[in-house]
C-alpha positions as CSV (number, residue, x, y, z in Angstrom):
1,M,-1.8,24.0,-30.6
2,K,0.8,22.4,-32.6
3,P,0.8,18.4,-32.6
4,I,3.8,17.0,-31.5
5,G,3.6,13.2,-32.2
6,L,5.5,11.1,-29.5
7,A,7.8,13.8,-28.3
8,N,6.2,13.8,-24.8
9,Y,6.6,10.4,-24.4
10,K,10.3,10.3,-25.7
11,A,10.9,13.3,-23.0
12,L,9.3,10.9,-20.1
13,F,12.2,8.7,-20.5
14,T,15.0,11.3,-20.4
15,D,13.3,13.2,-17.3
16,Y,15.0,12.1,-14.1
17,M,11.9,13.4,-12.1
18,F,9.7,10.8,-14.1
19,L,12.2,8.1,-13.7
20,D,12.8,9.0,-9.9
21,G,8.5,8.8,-9.5
22,L,8.5,5.2,-11.1
23,K,11.4,3.8,-9.3
24,N,9.7,5.2,-5.9
25,T,6.3,4.1,-6.7
26,T,7.5,0.8,-7.7
27,L,9.2,0.5,-4.2
28,Y,5.8,1.4,-3.0
29,W,3.7,-0.8,-4.6
30,V,6.2,-3.9,-3.5
31,A,6.0,-2.4,-0.2
32,S,2.3,-2.6,0.1
33,L,2.1,-6.2,-1.4
34,V,4.8,-7.4,1.2
35,L,3.2,-5.8,4.3
36,I,-0.6,-4.8,4.1
37,L,-1.8,-8.3,2.6
38,P,0.2,-10.4,5.3
39,L,-0.9,-7.9,8.1
40,A,-4.7,-8.0,6.8
41,L,-4.9,-11.5,7.1
42,I,-3.2,-12.0,10.4
43,I,-5.6,-9.3,11.9
44,A,-8.7,-10.7,10.1
45,S,-7.8,-13.9,11.3
46,L,-7.6,-13.0,14.8
47,L,-10.9,-11.0,14.6
48,N,-12.4,-14.4,13.5
49,S,-11.1,-16.0,16.4
50,V,-12.4,-13.3,19.1
51,K,-16.1,-14.3,20.1
52,K,-16.5,-11.5,22.8
53,G,-16.2,-7.7,22.0
54,R,-15.6,-8.8,18.0
55,G,-18.1,-5.4,17.0
56,L,-15.6,-3.3,19.4
57,F,-12.3,-4.6,17.5
58,K,-13.9,-4.6,14.0
59,L,-14.6,-0.9,14.7
60,L,-11.0,0.0,15.9
61,S,-9.3,-2.1,13.2
62,F,-11.3,-0.2,10.9
63,L,-11.1,3.1,12.1
64,P,-7.6,4.3,10.3
65,Y,-9.5,3.6,6.7
66,I,-12.6,5.7,7.7
67,T,-10.2,8.7,9.0
68,A,-9.3,11.6,6.9
69,T,-6.1,11.2,5.0
70,V,-5.0,14.8,5.3
71,A,-5.7,14.8,9.0
72,V,-3.7,11.7,9.6
73,G,-1.2,12.8,7.5
74,L,-0.5,16.1,9.5
75,I,-0.1,14.1,12.8
76,F,2.2,11.4,11.1
77,N,4.1,14.3,10.0
78,I,4.3,15.7,13.6
79,M,5.1,12.2,14.7
80,F,8.4,11.8,12.5
81,D,9.3,15.7,13.1
82,Y,13.4,15.5,13.5
83,N,13.4,17.7,16.7
84,S,10.1,17.0,18.7
85,G,8.6,14.2,17.0
86,F,7.3,11.0,18.9
87,I,9.2,8.6,17.1
88,N,12.6,10.3,17.9
89,Q,11.6,10.6,21.6
90,L,10.9,7.0,21.7
91,I,14.6,6.3,19.9
92,Q,16.3,8.7,22.1
93,A,14.9,7.1,25.1
94,F,16.5,4.1,23.9
95,G,19.7,5.7,23.5
96,G,19.6,6.1,20.2
97,K,20.2,9.3,17.9
98,P,17.1,11.2,16.3
99,V,16.6,10.1,12.6
100,A,15.8,12.9,10.1
101,W,13.0,11.1,8.6
102,L,11.3,13.8,6.5
103,T,14.4,15.5,5.7
104,S,16.7,12.4,4.4
105,T,16.8,11.4,0.8
106,K,17.4,7.6,2.0
107,L,14.5,7.5,4.6
108,S,11.9,9.8,3.2
109,K,9.8,7.2,1.7
110,V,9.9,5.2,5.2
111,P,7.1,7.5,6.6
112,V,5.1,7.4,3.3
113,I,5.3,3.5,3.3
114,I,4.3,3.4,7.0
115,L,1.1,5.9,6.4
116,N,0.0,4.0,3.6
117,V,-0.1,0.4,4.9
118,W,-1.4,1.8,8.3
119,R,-4.5,3.5,6.4
120,I,-5.1,0.7,3.7
121,T,-4.7,-2.3,5.8
122,P,-8.1,-2.0,7.5
123,W,-9.8,-2.0,4.3
124,Y,-8.6,-5.3,3.1
125,T,-9.0,-6.6,6.8
126,L,-12.5,-6.3,6.5
127,I,-12.5,-7.9,3.0
128,L,-10.4,-11.1,4.3
129,F,-12.7,-11.1,7.3
130,S,-15.7,-11.6,5.1
131,G,-14.2,-14.3,3.3
132,L,-13.0,-16.0,6.5
133,L,-16.5,-16.3,7.7
134,T,-18.0,-18.1,4.6
135,I,-15.4,-20.9,5.2
136,P,-17.3,-23.7,6.9
137,V,-16.7,-24.8,10.4
138,E,-16.9,-28.3,9.5
139,L,-13.6,-28.1,7.5
140,Y,-11.6,-27.0,10.4
141,E,-13.2,-29.5,12.8
142,A,-12.5,-32.3,10.4
143,A,-8.9,-31.3,10.4
144,T,-8.5,-31.1,14.2
145,I,-9.7,-34.8,14.1
146,D,-7.1,-35.3,11.9
147,G,-4.3,-34.1,13.9
148,A,-3.5,-30.8,12.1
149,N,-2.3,-28.0,14.1
150,C,-3.0,-24.5,13.4
151,L,-0.6,-23.8,10.7
152,T,-1.7,-26.6,9.2
153,K,-5.0,-25.7,9.1
154,F,-4.2,-21.9,8.1
155,F,-2.0,-22.8,4.9
156,R,-4.4,-26.2,3.9
157,I,-7.7,-24.8,4.5
158,T,-7.5,-21.1,5.3
159,I,-5.3,-19.5,2.3
160,P,-6.9,-21.9,-0.6
161,S,-10.3,-20.8,1.0
162,L,-9.6,-17.1,0.6
163,S,-8.0,-17.8,-3.1
164,N,-10.1,-15.7,-5.0
165,L,-10.4,-12.8,-2.5
166,L,-6.4,-12.8,-2.1
167,F,-6.4,-12.4,-6.0
168,F,-9.2,-9.4,-5.8
169,C,-6.6,-8.0,-3.1
170,F,-3.3,-8.6,-5.1
171,I,-5.1,-6.6,-8.3
172,T,-6.6,-3.7,-6.1
173,I,-3.3,-3.4,-3.9
174,A,-1.3,-2.8,-7.1
175,V,-3.9,-0.2,-8.2
176,D,-3.7,1.7,-4.8
177,S,-0.2,1.6,-5.0
178,W,0.2,3.0,-7.9
179,K,-1.9,5.9,-7.8
180,I,-0.4,6.9,-4.1
181,F,-0.8,10.6,-4.0
182,A,-2.1,12.1,-0.7
183,E,0.8,10.6,1.6
184,P,4.0,11.8,-0.1
185,Y,2.2,15.1,-0.5
186,I,1.1,15.6,2.9
187,L,4.4,14.2,4.4
188,T,7.4,15.2,2.1
189,K,5.8,16.8,-1.1
190,G,7.7,14.5,-2.7
191,G,11.0,15.4,-1.2
192,P,13.5,16.1,-0.3
193,G,14.2,16.5,-4.1
194,T,12.6,13.8,-5.4
195,S,13.3,10.8,-3.2
196,S,9.7,10.2,-2.4
197,L,7.8,11.6,-5.6
198,S,5.2,9.3,-6.8
199,L,3.7,8.9,-10.2
200,F,0.5,9.8,-9.5
201,Q,2.3,13.4,-7.4
202,Y,4.2,14.1,-10.4
203,L,1.1,13.7,-13.2
204,Y,-0.4,16.3,-10.6
205,I,2.5,18.9,-10.4
206,N,2.6,18.7,-14.2
207,G,-1.1,18.9,-14.9
208,F,-2.3,21.5,-12.0
209,T,1.2,23.4,-11.2
210,L,2.7,23.6,-14.4
211,F,-0.1,23.3,-16.6
212,K,1.7,21.2,-19.0
213,L,-1.5,19.2,-19.6
214,G,0.1,17.2,-22.4
215,Y,2.8,16.4,-20.6
216,A,0.6,14.9,-17.9
217,S,-1.5,13.4,-20.2
218,A,1.2,11.4,-21.2
219,V,2.4,10.4,-17.7
220,G,-1.2,9.4,-17.2
221,Y,-1.1,6.7,-20.2
222,I,2.1,5.5,-19.0
223,L,0.6,4.9,-15.7
224,T,-2.2,3.4,-17.2
225,L,-0.1,1.0,-19.1
226,I,1.9,0.1,-16.4
227,L,-1.5,-0.8,-14.2
228,L,-2.5,-3.1,-16.9
229,C,0.7,-4.7,-17.0
230,V,0.9,-5.5,-13.5
231,S,-2.8,-6.8,-13.5
232,V,-2.0,-9.0,-16.0
233,M,1.1,-10.3,-14.8
234,Q,-0.3,-10.9,-11.3
235,Q,-3.0,-12.8,-12.7
236,K,-0.9,-14.8,-14.6
237,I,1.4,-15.8,-11.8
238,L,-1.4,-16.7,-9.3
239,K,-3.1,-18.6,-11.8
240,Q,0.4,-20.7,-12.1
241,Q,0.3,-20.8,-8.5
242,S,-3.3,-22.3,-8.2
243,G,-2.6,-24.9,-11.0
244,L,-5.4,-23.2,-12.9
């Protein structure tokens, strides 16, 4: 072996596959923040308001997270199939035309995002639900006496009381999003082309398919640096918003 210095890092920034993977993973991260956290908070609030059958509802809402990703990915692959998939059959039932979800460079990321959101949301629902149980009921009762409606109580009591948990969720969602692998690998293999390729998948391809271990290590270090930067950025933004 010969030392090559920073040659791998220089090559990365002229590598279209790495740049496409970086762009795609950024989109996965943004979509996860926009979709997963609000959905988890809404579902957790609904679970907290349910009195009868809460255990059953908790089981049903948490089931996607404990289901094997590979098995669910294969089911989603069948659902989004162009010819016989359930999604296209539903679209055709309403008079639309079938969509090439898995073979379109423009739409291939959509099934990946949907699968990721469906699979990960229950975990954050459970975290936020546990936080809701710690909020004193007296706060809501006092707000009701003062004439506050549901939205006011949600934004003035619920969200501030969950600020620490929300911060934790922001960070962990970023980590989960930037290391996304199974969803694009099972649904699209990162394709067509590199339209749904993730950075973690590109690291895997270089390390365990092409056996370019040095190049894969460079991708891994870049990914670690990105995660550190994203975490610090999120921490500063949330501190500014909370006035700390």
